[in-house]
VMD Tcl script that draws the C-alpha trace (Angstrom):
set ca {
  {16.54 -31.87 25.47}
  {14.50 -29.19 27.29}
  {10.72 -29.35 27.36}
  {8.92 -26.97 24.94}
  {7.38 -23.83 26.48}
  {3.97 -24.63 24.95}
  {1.44 -27.47 24.88}
  {2.52 -29.42 21.81}
  {-0.59 -31.64 21.78}
  {-2.83 -28.58 21.89}
  {-0.89 -26.93 19.07}
  {-1.09 -30.09 16.92}
  {-4.85 -30.22 17.52}
  {-5.23 -26.58 16.45}
  {-3.07 -27.17 13.36}
  {-5.27 -30.13 12.45}
  {-8.33 -27.86 12.69}
  {-6.65 -25.28 10.42}
  {-5.86 -27.95 7.82}
  {-9.35 -29.44 8.18}
  {-11.05 -26.05 7.73}
  {-12.81 -26.30 11.12}
  {-11.01 -23.56 13.06}
  {-13.69 -21.40 14.75}
  {-13.23 -17.98 16.34}
  {-12.54 -19.36 19.82}
  {-9.87 -21.80 18.61}
  {-8.42 -19.12 16.34}
  {-7.91 -16.88 19.36}
  {-6.35 -19.81 21.25}
  {-3.96 -20.41 18.35}
  {-3.03 -16.72 18.24}
  {-2.35 -16.77 21.99}
  {0.00 -19.77 21.68}
  {1.87 -18.25 18.73}
  {2.05 -14.82 20.32}
  {3.56 -16.12 23.56}
  {6.04 -18.70 22.28}
  {8.70 -18.16 19.57}
  {9.35 -21.93 19.73}
  {5.67 -22.61 18.95}
  {5.78 -20.19 16.04}
  {8.77 -21.97 14.54}
  {7.06 -25.36 14.94}
  {3.84 -24.01 13.40}
  {5.67 -22.39 10.48}
  {7.65 -25.54 9.66}
  {4.52 -27.72 9.91}
  {2.46 -25.47 7.63}
  {5.28 -25.01 5.12}
  {5.71 -28.80 4.92}
  {1.98 -29.30 4.41}
  {1.78 -26.59 1.73}
  {4.78 -27.90 -0.19}
  {3.58 -31.52 -0.09}
  {0.11 -30.48 -1.15}
  {1.33 -28.29 -4.01}
  {4.06 -30.60 -5.27}
  {2.41 -33.98 -5.06}
  {-1.33 -33.38 -5.56}
  {-0.95 -30.61 -8.13}
  {-2.45 -27.93 -5.90}
  {-5.89 -29.60 -5.82}
  {-8.38 -28.12 -3.34}
  {-9.18 -30.30 -0.35}
  {-12.66 -31.13 -1.68}
  {-11.08 -33.00 -4.60}
  {-8.85 -35.10 -2.35}
  {-10.02 -38.59 -1.29}
  {-12.86 -38.03 1.15}
  {-11.42 -40.16 3.96}
  {-8.36 -37.91 4.28}
  {-10.31 -34.84 5.41}
  {-13.48 -36.45 6.78}
  {-14.91 -34.37 9.60}
  {-16.59 -37.43 11.15}
  {-13.33 -39.06 12.12}
  {-11.82 -38.57 15.52}
  {-8.93 -36.14 15.85}
  {-6.54 -39.02 16.57}
  {-7.63 -40.79 13.38}
  {-7.09 -37.63 11.35}
  {-3.71 -37.14 12.93}
  {-2.68 -40.73 12.11}
  {-3.88 -40.24 8.53}
  {-1.99 -36.97 8.17}
  {1.17 -38.55 9.51}
  {0.69 -41.57 7.25}
  {0.07 -39.32 4.24}
  {3.20 -37.30 4.98}
  {5.23 -40.50 5.38}
  {3.85 -41.87 2.11}
  {4.71 -38.64 0.31}
  {8.20 -38.73 1.78}
  {8.67 -42.33 0.59}
  {7.48 -41.28 -2.85}
  {9.99 -38.41 -2.89}
  {12.85 -40.75 -1.98}
  {11.80 -43.27 -4.63}
  {11.63 -40.62 -7.35}
  {14.98 -39.20 -6.24}
  {16.60 -42.60 -6.88}
  {15.41 -42.50 -10.50}
  {16.06 -38.88 -11.40}
  {17.06 -35.57 -9.84}
  {13.90 -33.64 -8.87}
  {13.30 -30.22 -10.38}
  {14.04 -27.38 -7.95}
  {10.78 -25.87 -6.74}
  {9.73 -22.83 -8.79}
  {12.57 -22.94 -11.36}
  {10.71 -24.50 -14.28}
  {7.26 -24.58 -12.77}
  {4.61 -21.86 -12.71}
  {3.21 -21.14 -9.26}
  {1.58 -17.68 -9.39}
  {-0.83 -15.69 -11.55}
  {-1.14 -11.99 -12.44}
  {-4.64 -11.48 -11.05}
  {-5.30 -7.77 -11.75}
  {-3.58 -4.58 -12.88}
  {-4.33 -0.87 -12.44}
  {-2.49 1.85 -14.40}
  {0.57 -0.40 -14.58}
  {3.77 0.38 -16.46}
  {6.61 -2.11 -16.29}
  {10.38 -1.85 -16.42}
  {12.67 -4.67 -17.59}
  {10.96 -7.66 -15.96}
  {11.89 -11.21 -17.02}
  {8.37 -12.55 -16.47}
  {5.11 -12.01 -18.39}
  {3.06 -9.09 -17.07}
  {-0.38 -9.26 -18.71}
  {-3.39 -10.09 -16.54}
  {-3.93 -13.84 -16.41}
  {-0.28 -14.69 -17.07}
  {1.17 -17.64 -15.15}
  {4.47 -16.93 -13.41}
  {7.47 -18.99 -12.35}
  {10.66 -17.99 -10.56}
  {11.83 -14.58 -11.76}
  {11.75 -10.81 -11.25}
  {8.98 -8.23 -11.70}
  {9.84 -4.52 -11.88}
  {6.80 -2.24 -11.66}
  {7.43 1.39 -12.61}
  {3.90 2.75 -12.09}
  {0.52 1.56 -10.88}
  {-0.78 -1.44 -8.90}
  {-0.60 -5.15 -9.70}
  {-2.06 -8.04 -7.70}
  {-0.53 -11.53 -7.80}
  {-2.16 -14.74 -6.58}
  {0.23 -17.51 -5.50}
  {-0.92 -21.13 -5.81}
  {-0.62 -21.41 -2.04}
  {-3.49 -18.91 -1.81}
  {-1.35 -15.92 -0.82}
  {-2.42 -12.66 -2.46}
  {0.24 -9.97 -2.89}
  {-0.42 -6.47 -4.24}
  {2.63 -4.69 -5.60}
  {2.68 -0.85 -5.49}
  {5.03 1.05 -7.80}
  {7.87 1.72 -7.96}
  {8.81 -1.75 -6.80}
  {10.93 -4.82 -7.58}
  {9.69 -8.25 -6.52}
  {11.51 -11.57 -6.96}
  {9.25 -14.63 -7.06}
  {10.87 -17.69 -5.48}
  {8.18 -20.33 -4.89}
  {4.51 -20.60 -3.79}
  {5.46 -19.73 -0.21}
  {8.30 -17.25 -0.68}
  {9.15 -13.99 -2.48}
  {11.78 -11.26 -2.05}
  {10.99 -7.53 -2.07}
  {14.09 -5.65 -3.23}
  {12.38 -2.23 -3.00}
  {8.92 -0.71 -3.00}
  {5.65 -1.75 -1.35}
  {3.68 -4.98 -1.11}
  {0.37 -5.51 0.66}
  {-0.19 -9.20 1.51}
  {-3.42 -11.03 2.31}
  {-2.60 -14.51 3.57}
  {-5.30 -17.18 4.08}
  {-4.93 -20.28 6.27}
  {-3.66 -22.31 3.31}
  {-0.57 -20.08 3.04}
  {0.29 -19.55 6.71}
  {4.09 -19.38 6.89}
  {4.34 -17.34 3.67}
  {7.62 -15.43 3.76}
  {8.67 -12.08 2.28}
  {12.40 -11.48 2.43}
  {13.94 -8.00 2.14}
  {17.52 -6.65 2.31}
  {17.10 -6.06 6.05}
  {14.36 -8.42 7.30}
  {12.55 -11.73 6.83}
  {8.80 -11.29 7.34}
  {6.91 -14.52 8.10}
  {3.11 -14.55 8.16}
  {0.79 -16.41 10.54}
  {-2.53 -15.84 8.77}
  {-2.77 -12.05 8.43}
  {-3.06 -8.94 6.32}
  {0.08 -6.82 6.41}
  {2.29 -4.52 4.35}
  {6.04 -4.46 3.78}
  {7.84 -1.37 2.50}
  {11.50 -1.28 1.45}
  {13.17 2.09 0.96}
  {15.18 1.84 -2.27}
  {17.78 4.34 -1.06}
  {18.53 2.88 2.38}
  {17.26 -0.71 2.22}
  {15.29 -0.06 5.42}
  {12.23 -2.29 5.90}
  {8.91 -1.12 7.38}
  {6.37 -3.80 8.32}
  {2.81 -3.06 9.47}
  {0.10 -5.58 10.47}
  {-3.57 -4.83 9.86}
  {-4.96 -8.16 11.06}
  {-3.43 -11.21 12.75}
  {0.21 -11.89 13.55}
  {3.55 -11.50 11.73}
  {7.09 -12.41 12.78}
  {9.96 -10.17 11.62}
  {13.44 -11.67 11.78}
  {16.69 -9.74 11.43}
  {18.97 -11.68 9.02}
  {22.21 -10.45 10.59}
  {21.46 -10.85 14.30}
  {18.77 -13.54 14.19}
  {16.64 -11.40 16.52}
  {12.86 -11.78 16.13}
  {10.05 -9.29 16.79}
  {6.37 -10.31 16.73}
  {3.80 -7.82 15.42}
  {0.09 -8.12 16.10}
  {-2.86 -6.22 14.62}
  {-2.24 -2.47 14.57}
  {1.51 -2.69 15.19}
  {4.51 -1.83 13.01}
  {8.27 -1.85 13.19}
  {11.30 -1.09 11.06}
  {14.66 -2.71 10.42}
  {17.89 -1.76 8.73}
  {21.18 -3.54 8.18}
  {22.31 -2.89 11.75}
  {19.23 -3.39 13.91}
  {15.67 -4.64 14.25}
  {13.50 -2.11 16.09}
  {10.77 -2.89 18.60}
  {7.07 -3.11 17.81}
  {5.13 0.16 17.99}
  {1.44 0.92 17.91}
  {0.32 1.76 14.37}
  {0.96 5.10 12.68}
  {-0.16 6.09 9.20}
  {1.98 6.47 6.09}
  {5.46 5.25 7.07}
  {8.29 6.11 4.66}
  {9.72 9.15 2.93}
  {9.26 10.67 -0.50}
  {10.11 9.09 -3.85}
  {12.08 10.51 -6.82}
  {10.20 12.97 -9.01}
  {10.11 13.63 -12.74}
  {10.98 16.67 -14.88}
  {8.85 19.83 -15.04}
  {6.20 20.38 -17.70}
  {4.89 23.64 -19.20}
  {2.37 24.81 -21.79}
  {3.03 27.63 -24.25}
  {0.71 30.45 -25.36}
  {-0.84 31.16 -21.98}
  {-0.19 33.63 -19.19}
  {0.92 31.40 -16.33}
  {0.36 32.68 -12.78}
  {2.06 30.47 -10.21}
  {0.98 30.42 -6.59}
  {2.19 33.27 -4.44}
  {1.47 31.09 -1.41}
  {0.39 27.47 -0.99}
  {0.05 25.12 1.97}
  {-1.80 22.07 3.26}
  {-3.56 21.55 6.57}
  {-4.00 18.39 8.64}
  {-0.76 17.43 10.38}
  {-0.27 13.96 11.84}
  {1.22 13.62 15.32}
  {2.90 10.57 16.88}
  {3.92 10.54 20.55}
  {3.68 14.33 20.67}
  {5.89 14.90 17.62}
  {4.77 16.24 14.27}
  {5.38 13.64 11.55}
  {4.55 13.09 7.89}
  {5.35 16.63 6.80}
  {6.52 17.76 3.40}
  {8.19 21.02 2.50}
  {7.90 20.43 -1.24}
  {4.54 18.65 -1.73}
  {0.98 19.72 -0.99}
  {-0.74 16.78 0.68}
  {-4.39 15.79 0.20}
  {-6.18 12.94 1.96}
  {-9.69 11.88 2.98}
  {-8.89 9.85 6.07}
  {-7.33 10.42 9.46}
  {-5.84 12.95 9.47}
  {-7.84 14.75 6.74}
  {-5.62 16.91 4.56}
  {-6.65 19.81 2.30}
  {-4.54 22.16 0.20}
  {-4.87 25.95 -0.09}
  {-3.61 27.78 -3.19}
  {-3.20 31.56 -3.36}
  {-2.95 33.45 -6.68}
  {-2.42 37.17 -7.31}
  {-4.71 38.38 -10.12}
  {-3.81 42.07 -9.70}
  {-3.57 43.81 -13.07}
  {-5.70 41.19 -14.87}
  {-8.56 42.81 -16.81}
  {-11.64 40.58 -16.37}
  {-13.07 41.74 -19.71}
  {-10.07 40.23 -21.55}
  {-10.24 36.77 -19.95}
  {-11.50 34.17 -22.43}
  {-10.16 30.95 -20.89}
  {-8.88 29.79 -17.51}
  {-7.17 26.58 -16.51}
  {-5.76 25.25 -13.23}
  {-2.67 23.07 -13.71}
  {-1.41 20.71 -10.96}
  {1.44 18.20 -10.97}
  {0.82 14.98 -9.06}
  {3.92 13.35 -7.57}
  {4.50 10.31 -5.30}
  {4.54 11.04 -1.59}
  {5.66 7.57 -0.48}
  {3.09 7.73 2.35}
  {0.20 5.34 2.65}
  {-0.97 2.46 0.48}
  {-2.42 2.99 -2.99}
  {-4.37 -0.26 -2.71}
  {-6.35 1.26 0.19}
  {-7.72 4.11 -1.97}
  {-10.00 3.41 -4.99}
  {-10.33 5.69 -8.04}
  {-10.40 9.08 -6.29}
  {-12.39 12.22 -7.10}
  {-10.94 15.60 -6.10}
  {-12.87 18.87 -5.84}
  {-11.57 22.40 -6.39}
  {-13.45 25.20 -4.64}
  {-12.97 28.96 -4.71}
  {-13.11 31.09 -1.56}
  {-15.89 33.63 -2.07}
  {-14.38 36.38 0.09}
  {-11.06 37.92 -0.89}
  {-10.50 39.57 2.52}
  {-10.05 36.30 4.44}
  {-6.26 36.37 4.68}
  {-4.02 33.41 5.41}
  {-0.31 32.66 5.33}
  {1.34 29.47 4.10}
  {3.74 29.72 7.04}
  {1.07 29.83 9.77}
  {-2.16 28.35 8.39}
  {-3.71 25.63 10.62}
  {-6.86 23.54 10.87}
  {-8.35 26.24 13.10}
  {-7.33 29.32 11.06}
  {-7.86 28.03 7.51}
  {-10.74 29.89 5.82}
  {-13.94 27.87 5.23}
  {-12.41 24.75 6.77}
  {-14.37 22.22 8.82}
  {-11.75 21.01 11.28}
  {-11.03 17.27 11.38}
  {-13.46 16.59 8.54}
  {-13.13 16.27 4.78}
  {-15.68 18.99 3.93}
  {-15.75 22.78 3.74}
  {-18.25 25.42 4.87}
  {-20.53 25.42 1.83}
  {-21.72 29.00 2.28}
  {-18.15 30.32 2.10}
  {-16.96 28.58 -1.08}
  {-18.02 27.97 -4.66}
  {-17.29 24.60 -6.28}
  {-15.29 25.19 -9.47}
  {-14.88 21.65 -10.75}
  {-13.55 18.18 -10.06}
  {-11.14 15.62 -11.53}
  {-10.47 11.90 -11.17}
  {-7.19 10.15 -10.39}
  {-7.32 6.41 -11.02}
  {-6.17 3.95 -8.37}
  {-2.42 3.41 -8.55}
  {-1.63 6.60 -10.50}
  {0.85 8.73 -8.55}
  {2.53 10.81 -11.24}
  {0.72 12.93 -13.83}
  {-0.30 16.44 -14.84}
  {-3.87 17.55 -14.10}
  {-5.72 20.32 -15.93}
  {-9.03 21.67 -14.66}
  {-11.15 23.85 -16.96}
  {-14.82 24.78 -17.19}
  {-17.33 27.59 -17.08}
  {-17.39 27.69 -13.26}
  {-13.63 28.28 -13.03}
  {-13.74 30.85 -15.84}
  {-16.60 32.78 -14.18}
  {-14.85 32.73 -10.80}
  {-11.58 34.07 -12.26}
  {-13.43 36.83 -14.11}
  {-15.36 37.81 -10.96}
  {-12.24 37.98 -8.80}
  {-9.73 39.36 -11.33}
  {-7.75 42.30 -9.97}
  {-7.38 40.80 -6.47}
  {-5.91 37.86 -4.56}
  {-7.89 34.62 -4.86}
  {-7.81 31.36 -2.92}
  {-8.56 27.92 -4.35}
  {-9.03 24.91 -2.04}
  {-8.25 21.33 -3.11}
  {-9.87 18.39 -1.27}
  {-10.35 14.68 -1.97}
  {-13.99 13.61 -1.99}
  {-13.17 9.88 -2.04}
  {-12.40 8.33 1.32}
  {-9.85 5.59 1.82}
  {-11.44 2.13 2.05}
  {-9.03 1.10 4.83}
  {-6.73 2.89 7.26}
  {-3.25 3.89 6.07}
  {-4.56 4.88 2.63}
  {-2.43 6.75 0.12}
  {-1.69 10.43 0.67}
  {-1.84 12.22 -2.69}
  {0.76 14.90 -3.24}
  {0.94 17.88 -5.59}
  {4.06 19.93 -6.28}
  {4.19 23.18 -4.30}
  {5.94 26.44 -5.20}
  {8.90 25.18 -3.14}
  {9.43 22.01 -5.18}
  {13.00 21.80 -6.56}
  {12.10 20.40 -10.01}
  {8.35 20.50 -10.67}
  {6.47 23.75 -11.41}
  {4.21 25.26 -8.80}
  {0.40 25.03 -9.06}
  {-0.44 27.30 -11.97}
  {-3.48 29.32 -12.96}
  {-3.21 29.69 -16.73}
  {-5.24 32.49 -18.27}
  {-5.71 33.31 -21.95}
  {-6.41 36.99 -22.66}
  {-7.77 38.62 -25.79}
  {-5.72 41.31 -27.51}
  {-6.20 44.87 -26.30}
  {-8.85 46.59 -28.41}
  {-7.70 49.59 -30.50}
}
mol new
graphics top color blue
foreach p $ca { graphics top sphere $p radius 0.5 }
foreach p [lrange $ca 0 end-1] q [lrange $ca 1 end] { graphics top cylinder $p $q radius 0.2 }
display resetview
């Protein structure tokens, strides 16, 4: 048998510190170095931590370490004593398992036993799940299908998983789940190192990190991105393994596992969209031109573009949307009401859990002679824009109103009314007007959700609409 390519005694010592809760920053970096450099060490570490987690959960009922007998985790003992005790405890548990097995067949892990909890829910709507979905519900093995919103699950191992709609997640046991499609954001503490998320095209194994996994429902392609720590992505077909550290991502499909790349925002394409909506009894003026500014570039290539959605984001890159309406022929004296109607649709870019309840502002361009084209507008040529920032030039615009989109909501109709909008439309009736849409709320972490609104080029949803109610012509 060949010698391992790592210091096994050192790794065992570091594992003991993890289990004992004594791992400091220096030792944590040492552990990351060992795991980063040796696939064999990662496999040993994963198996050791999975064994510990399963023994702890199955045979002490998931009790925290402070409720275990004090001599097992005493920090005053030498490392060799702790190691002997851990080995003895594992051997005792194994003997207990064998003894029980002689009397009766043990229950398969996770089949009839609850091992996770619905911790929180935002704007959630469920499809045909076979598990309870209310906050506080205890969950066993089964399937969750989230149609809209955000839901956070807490596994008994300590793993926290946030599901972003639309998504289908299969719960397997305290250390394992399967993502059939959609997005999960995972936060894995030391107690759940080795937690595994399987997908149709990859097995993602954690080593104490925060990361996201995205599965495209149409293609089955898997996108994995690490925000902190280390993750190992294995290709089920080839057995090939790629390690991802903080700030890196990769993708996999049925045929291949791609190499690690430095991070880029908002991986993945657009999602299916719903039917159009309209309101009667109003004069509806759709945009004559509309566009967004703030284009992301990766390795010199323009990425994250949409021909059908108008993108808005307060993050890097900042994105703002410009809407042009032709009010020629509208008599300002007849205008009694005005309403801006927008249709929010999923972009599939960014993480909803990284953006809280978000406030959006609508501003009107004060000058009508500042021309722009939706085919050529840029950060530099957009009227009243402050390049590479979320704000606008205050002296060149008038704020017309704002609206709120709750965290997790990615599909709805928005209506903006008010005296400011009405006065602006009356003042500028008879000419072309420009409205500018920006998000005031910044993302709380990188890779936050990009909000999208249907443009005039969208195949199914109506364009942004300025609805105006006019009085009858006087005799």
